[in-house]
NUVEX-49380 format. One record per residue (C-alpha): residue number from 1; residue in one letter; x, y, z. Coordinates in Angstrom, 1 decimal, padded with zeros to 4 digits. Each point is the difference from the previous one (the first is absolute). Last residue first. Example, Ala and Ser with C-alpha at 12.3 -4.5 7.8 and 13.67 -1.06 7.14 Angstrom:
BEGIN
   n res     px     py     pz
   2   s  013.7 -001.1  007.1
   1   a -001.4 -003.4  000.7
***
This chain:
BEGIN
   n res     px     py     pz
 113   f  006.6  011.6  024.2
 112   a -001.0 -000.6 -003.5
 111   s -002.4 -002.1  002.2
 110   p -002.1 -003.4 -002.2
 109   p -002.5 -001.1  001.8
 108   s  001.1 -001.9  003.4
 107   q -001.7 -003.6  000.2
 106   g -002.0 -001.6  002.9
 105   p -002.9 -001.0 -002.2
 104   a  001.5  000.2 -004.1
 103   q  000.6  003.2 -001.7
 102   g -002.5  000.8 -003.0
 101   h -001.1  003.2  001.2
 100   s -003.9 -000.6  000.9
  99   e  001.8 -002.6  003.0
  98   g -000.8  002.1  003.4
  97   s  001.2  004.2 -000.4
  96   a  002.6  001.4 -002.3
  95   a  002.5  002.0 -000.1
  94   v  001.8  002.5 -002.7
  93   l -000.6 -001.9 -003.2
  92   s  001.7  001.1 -003.0
  91   m -002.4  001.0 -002.9
  90   g  001.0 -000.4 -004.0
  89   v -003.3  001.9 -001.5
  88   q -001.7 -001.3 -003.8
  87   d -002.9  001.5 -001.5
  86   p -002.8 -000.8 -001.9
  85   k -001.4  002.1 -002.1
  84   q -003.4  002.2  001.3
  83   l -003.1  000.0 -001.5
  82   p  001.3 -003.5 -001.6
  81   e -000.4 -000.6 -003.4
  80   s -001.4 -003.9 -000.2
  79   a  002.6 -001.0 -002.0
  78   l  002.6  000.7  001.9
  77   l -002.1 -001.7  002.8
  76   e -000.5 -002.8 -002.4
  75   s  003.7 -000.6 -001.2
  74   q  001.1 -000.1  003.7
  73   f -002.7 -002.5  001.2
  72   k  001.0 -002.3 -003.1
  71   k  003.8  000.5  000.1
  70   f -000.6 -001.2  004.2
  69   s -002.2 -002.3 -000.9
  68   p  002.9 -001.7 -002.4
  67   l  001.8 -000.3  003.1
  66   g  004.0  001.7 -001.6
  65   t -000.4  003.3  001.7
  64   i -000.5 -001.0  003.1
  63   v  002.7 -002.4  000.1
  62   a  002.1  002.6 -001.6
  61   s -000.8  002.4  002.6
  60   p  000.7 -001.8  003.0
  59   d  003.2  002.3  000.7
  58   d  001.0 -001.9  003.2
  57   q -000.4  000.1  004.0
  56   s -004.0  000.8 -000.8
  55   t -002.5  002.1  000.6
  54   v -003.2  001.3 -002.9
  53   l -002.5  002.7  001.2
  52   h -002.6  001.0 -002.8
  51   l -002.9  002.2  000.6
  50   f -002.5 -000.2 -002.4
  49   t -002.4  003.9 -000.3
  48   q -003.4 -001.0 -000.8
  47   g -002.8 -001.1  002.3
  46   d  001.3  004.4  001.5
  45   e  001.0 -001.7  003.2
  44   e  002.9 -001.5 -001.3
  43   l  000.6 -004.3 -000.9
  42   f  002.6 -001.1  001.0
  41   v  002.4 -003.1 -001.6
  40   r  002.6 -001.5  002.1
  39   y  003.3 -001.6 -001.0
  38   s  001.4 -002.1  001.7
  37   l  003.9 -001.2 -001.3
  36   g  002.5 -001.6  002.7
  35   p -000.2 -003.8 -001.6
  34   v -002.0 -000.2 -002.8
  33   s -002.8 -002.3 -000.6
  32   a -000.7  000.0 -003.5
  31   a -003.5 -001.7  000.9
  30   t -000.9  004.0  002.2
  29   l  001.6  001.8 -003.1
  28   a -002.9 -002.0 -002.9
  27   a -002.5  001.0  002.9
  26   i  001.3  003.3  000.3
  25   f -000.5  000.6 -003.7
  24   e -003.3 -001.9 -000.5
  23   g -000.8  002.3  002.6
  22   l  001.1  002.9 -001.3
  21   n -002.1 -000.5 -003.2
  20   q -003.2 -000.9  002.1
  19   r -000.3  004.3  001.5
  18   n  002.4  001.2 -003.1
  17   q -003.8 -001.1 -002.0
  16   a -001.9  001.0  003.2
  15   v  001.3  003.2  000.4
  14   y  000.4  000.8 -004.1
  13   e -004.3  001.6 -000.3
  12   p  001.6  002.8  002.9
  11   k  003.2  001.4 -002.3
  10   v  003.0 -001.6  001.8
   9   t  002.1  002.1  002.1
   8   y  003.7 -000.7  001.0
   7   r  002.4 -001.4  003.0
   6   h  003.2 -001.9 -000.1
   5   r  002.2 -000.1  003.4
   4   t  003.3 -001.8  000.1
   3   i  001.7 -000.9  003.1
   2   i  003.7 -001.7 -000.5
   1   m  001.3 -001.9  003.0
***
């Protein structure tokens, strides 16, 4: 399983536009119906910091970056001169509860043992 976290902070005046662009991108990604892909976007308490959590069985970058709505989201985000530029961190699942970690009910999460 591939897990990636992206995080960035936008200027207050760009929050609404970023939310709109993300909505368009997520709608297109949902329509693409990529098996095993989960893409979630969170807004932190400060109201300006966005956190994207992507989990996938295979590398989803070609699908994601191929979407016109993603290209629009990305180019407008960078043009907005974010207060904190996007960073990317790969992660590994250590433990999970419920179905939020992308496993089907009844399946165990991946194990390093």
